[in-house]
Every structure is written in C-alpha cells, then in structure tokens.
N, C-alpha and C positions, 0 to 999 in steps of 0.2 A: 283533542277528541271531540270537542263541542261542534266543530265545523266539519267533522268527518261524516260521510254518508252512513245511513243506518238501515238495516233491513227490518222493517216492521211487518212481520208476517209475510205476505206476498207483495207488500208495498216497499219500494226503495225510496227512502227519504234522503234528500240532498244534504241534510245535516241533522244534528241531534237537537236542534233548537225548535221548540214548539211555541207558538203564540197562544198564551193562555186565554181561556174564555173570559170575556169582560163585558158586562152590561153597558151598553152605550146609548140606548133609548133613542134610536133614529127611525124606527119602523112606523111611526105614526099611530093614530088611534085605530087604524085598520089592522095593525100588527103584520104588515106586509113588507118584506124586504124590498129594497128599491135600488136605483142606480147609484145613489150616494153610498149606500152600504157596499155595493160591489166595488166602487172606487176605493173605499177605505181598506177592504180586505186585500185587494190587488196590490195596493201600496206596500203591504206588509208581507207579501207572499214570497219573500226570500227565506222565510222560515221553512224548515223541512215539513212541518205539520202545523196547520192552523186548526184550532178548536174554536168553533163559533161561540159568540155570546150565548148565554143561557136562553133556551127557546122553549116556551111553554107548550106542553103536550095537550092542553085542554083549556077551555075558558075557566074552569074551576081552579086551574093552576096559576092564574094570573096574580101578580102581586107588585108589579112595577108599571108605571105609565110608559107607553110607546115601545115596549119590548116586542120582538117578533114571536110569531107562533108557528106551529107545525101541526095543526089539527084540521086543516081543510085543504082540498085540492088546489084552491087558489093560492094559498100560502106556499104549498109545495112548488107550484109553477113559478112563483115569484122568487123563490130561493135559487132557481136554476141560473139566473144571471150572476149571482154571487159565486156559486160553484164554478161556473165557466170562467169567471175572471180569475179565480185562484188557480184552476187547472191550466189556464193559459200561461201562467207564470211558472209552471212545473212543480207546484206544491200539492200536497194532499190536504184534504179537509174533512174533519169529523164534526158532526153536529152535537152540541150538548143538549140533552133532553132534561127538562126542568118542570118541577111543580113547587110553588112557593110554600105550600102548606100554611102554617100559622103566620108566616111572615107576609101577610096580606091584610086586606081590610074589606069590610062589607061594601064599601063604595065601588069596589071592582066587580061586585057580584050581585048587583040589583038589590042590595040590602040584606042579602044572605050572608051569614058569618063565614069566614074562611074555615077550612077544615084542617085537622091535625090528628095525630094518633090519640091524643088525650086533650081534654079541655084545660090546657095550661097556657096562660097568657105569656107572651113574649115581653119581658121587662127590659125596656131600653128606650132609645130615642124615638121620636115620632116618625111615622111612615109617610112618604110622599104618595098621595092618592090623586085621583082625578079632581077631587075637591080641595086640594091643598094638603098641607101637613095635618095629620090627625094622630091621635093616640092609638096604640095597638089595642085590639079587642081580645077577649077570651074566645078562642076558636071553638068550633063544634067538633067533637070527637067523631071520626068516621065510624059508621056502623060496619060490622063484620061483613054484612051482605053487600056493602058498597065496594069492597076491595076488588072483587073480580072485574068490575067496570073500570076501576083505576088502572089495573094491570092492562086491560084492553086499550086504554088510552095510550099507554106507552107503546104497545105493539103496533097500533095504528100509526102513531107518530113515526116509529121506525120505518114503516112501509112508505110513508109520505116522504121521509128523508131519502130513502133509497130511490124513489121515483124522481127526486130532484137531482140525483147524481152524486150525492155525498159518498165519500169513500168509506165512511163508518160513522158510528155514534158513540158518544160518551154519556153515560148515565150519571147525572148530578146527584150524588149522595153525600153532599158536604154543606158546610156554611150555614147550618141551621134551617135548611129547607126541608121539604116533606120527608124525603127518604132518610136524611140525617136525623130527623125528629123521631122516626120509627126506630132507628138503630140505637139511639142513646137513651140511657136510663133516666136522664133528667127530664126528658120530654115524653117518654113512653111509659105510662102507668097502666097500660091495658091489662085486662085479665082474660083475654081470649088467646087464640093461637098466634097472635101477632105481638104479644107482650110478655114480659117476665123474663124468661131465660134468654141467654145469648142467641140460641137457636131460633127462638120465636121472634126476637127483635130483628134478626137478619132475614126473616122469612119473606117479607114483602120485597126487599131488594132482589132476593134470589128468584122469586116468582116473576118479577119484571124482567130480570136478566134472561130467564128461560123463555119468556114470551118473545123478547126481541131477537133471540137466537133462532127463531123461526123465520126471521127476515134477513138478518146478516149472519155470516159465519163468525165464530168466536174471535177469530183474528182481526175482525173489523169492529169489535165492540170493546169499550173500555168503561171503567168505573172510577169516579173521583171521590176521595175521602178526605176529611179534615180533622185528624186526631187531636191537634193542638189548639184548635180554633175556639174563640169566644164570640165570634161574629154571630149576630142574631141571638144573643143570650144563651150560648151553648157552653158545654163543658160538664162532663159527668165524672163522678168519683172513680168509676170503674173504666175509665177511658182506655187505659193501656190493655186491659184484658179484652175489652170490646173490640178494639180496632185490630189487634193481633189475631183474634179469632176470625174477624171478618176477612182479613187479608188471606189467612190460611184457607178459609173456605172458598174464597174467590179464585185462588190459585188453581183449583181443580178444573176450572172452566177453560183454561187455555186462552185467556183474553188477549187482545192486542196489547193492552198495557193497563197497569193500575196507576192511577194519578193520585199521588199523596201530597197534600199541602203540608209539608214538613216545616217550612219556614214560619217565622213568627211576625211577619209584617202586618198581619191583620189583628195582632194581639194574641195573648196566650192566656188560657184559663187559669193557669197557675195551680193546678190541683196535684202537682207532682213535677217530675222532670219532663221536659219536652220529649216527645217521641222523635226518633231519628230514622232516616232512610236505612241506616245500618240495621236497626231493629227489624224493619219490615223485610229487608233482604233475607234475613234468617228464615222467614216463613213464606216468602214469596220469591222464588227463583226466576219467575217470568220477568217480562219487561216492566221496569219501574220508571215512572216519571216523577221528578221532584218539582217543587213550585213554592212561591210565596216569599219574595224578598231577596232571592239569590242574585249574586253578581256573576260576571263572566268568570272571575277567579274561583268563587265558591262552587260554581257549576263544574268547572274543569276538575277541581279537586274531588268532587263526588263521583264524577265519571271515571276518573283515574283509579279511584279506590274500588270501583265496581259496585258502589252502593246504589247507583241508579244508572239508567241507560239513556234517558232523555231528560231535558230540563225545559220547563215552561217558564216564560217570562211574560208578565202582565203589564203593569204600569209603564215600564220603560218602553214598551211597544206603542203606547199611545202617542208619545211625543217623538219617538224615533222610528219612523216607518222603515228605515233602512238599518235596523238593529243588527242584523247579521253582518252587513258590510262594515258597520262600525266596530263590531267585535273583530272581524278579520283584519282590519287595518289599524287597530288601536286608535281609532278616532274618538274624540270625547262625545259623551252623550248629551243630548238636549236635556235640560232640567225637567223632571216630571213631578215636582212637588206642588205646583200650582194647579189645583183641580177646578178652578173657578169656571172655566169654559167647557169642561168635559161633557156636560149634559145639555148644551144648547140644542135646539131642535134642528139646526142646519149644519153647514160645513165647518163653522167656526169651532175650534177645539176638537176637530174630528179628522178632516182631510187636509188641513192647512198647515200641518207641521212640516218643516223643510227637511229634505234629505241633506246629508253632509255636502258642503259645497267645494270641498277640496282644499 
C-alpha cells in the first residue's frame, strides 16, 4: 500500500510516502530559498507529497539560523523555484508554517525576548544563535491584544505561500514550538481566553486555522501534532486528554490530513503509555499521516490496519534522496546516523548523497 497512489482531496499523490518537514538551514541570513534548496527538494520528489522544512511566518517567529521565511513578497517569489522543481517531478508540495515561540533567543530579535503563551523557560540544551550557542531565556508572555496580529501573520503567510504556487500548507503545532506551547498545559498557564480549559488552549490554533481557510480550501490545509514528544522540553500530564480533544475538534474542519508524530524517535516524555495512531483513528476518521522513526515495514503494517493513510519519513530522506525507489526495489538504505555534516552552509551533507547505483 505504501507505494500505491492516494487521493488527497483533489490531489492525486503518486504514492503514500511523504517527505517530512526537516530544518536544513540553507536559506542564508536573508532567509530566502535558493537554487541549492530547489535541487535538494527535486532530488527527493519521488515522494507523493513533500512537506517543506518549517518556514517562519514572521520575524518574531524566528528561532534557528538560516531557516527560510514566508513573510515577504521577496521570499514568496524565491520559493517559486522550489515549488516548480518539485512539480516538474510530478509531486505535490505543502509548506509548513512555523513560529518558534519560546524555542528562540533574544539575539534573533534585536535584544527583545522571544514570546510564548506564558513566561516559562525552556529547560534543556543550549540554543544555536547568530552569536553562537547560548542558554535559553525566560520568554515574554504574549499579551491578549497581540494575538489577532499573530493570527494575521499566519493568514498573510498562507497567502504568500499560495502566490508561490504551493499546493497547500501544514500548520506546525508540534515539537514545543509556539502553537504546541499554547496547546499544552505544561507551557500554557494563561488566565485569559487562551488558557486553562482544553477549549481555551486550542483556541489559538483554531483561530489560525480559520484564518488560513480564507486562503486555501480545507482539503489543502493540514495540522501537525506531537502527542508523545519531549522535544523542546515538552510533555504534559494531561497529554492524552489534550490531544484526543484536539484531534476530535480538528476533524470537524475536513482538513487535507492530520499529521501525528506517533513514533518515539525524538524521545518520549514518559508520562503514561505512548499514544498510537489507532487511538487517533477512533476520533479522527479523516486522512491521518504518521511519522517519527517508522520503517517501510512498520508503515506498511499501519496502512494495512487502516490506522493511517499516509506515512512521512524524515531522516532517512536526508541520506536517501531516492527513498521511494529503494523501498520499491528492496535496495538497502544509506546510513543516516551520522549527522555531522547535515547543517553545513553548502551542498555538503545536503545534495551530495548518492542515489542507489544498482
């Protein structure tokens, strides 16, 4: 089933393999997509669907060096070469919209603190900044009055993505970034209409979703969640209740897909049993995408069981640009355990991994 075509709304995908969004930091200080990025994505466009690396919706959302943006017409225009390169290979492409929230640093923001739902510091390893590795800072809690502007940032970004030719967008509400921070009780201690109850903690994501639905139809919009993740110091005691509620609410929108990071390759918060795609299927009958550490065999099993409809692969795609062909022919995979060259500023560790030579 993994290699069978799939109807995603009005898009026909040539297989059920998605290339997961992965930060690769090749856009330079200007945060503009470039020819090297177009080459990278084109190499991997045997996937039925490509989801771009996380792309910041505003300067406030920045939290990684050299990641691309989608908050200016210049950036939108630069993305067109990437979109065209993917479309030329017969694949569809969604842009992942991103705001780093507290997983950022003042050195990205002219000395201003990063923002978050609440002033709760990320406890973890140091962050890479324009000034080298630094400790995380206690973020500034967003004022209620600032939230409509944040929602507008996402709506504008969706419009710029559409102008660049993207087939759709994925809203990044996972991995401890801003929207995940609002959703989870560990990081959201607000006392306004965006905090407290499950309904309130989901409110910002729903407002953003409804804003971008003025740009793209629901079948071209997706959301990503990470119920099991501990990345960026996440994990809330009420995680099961929170994420099942979110999935049930999101089902009402008729989204293109719901992207669930069910695998544990990024670590597990250990606050109970890991959540499974089968749990989500009970409350979300729409298109489900799994992700995070799956193999071809585990993906096939989940597709056969009906627990998901699409499977995203991340790190294997970095070193195996022809991943689909390797799956189809039972060719061995290039090793993807050595990350030492993944974040060079040039082609090394990016577009220089060989396809299978036969």
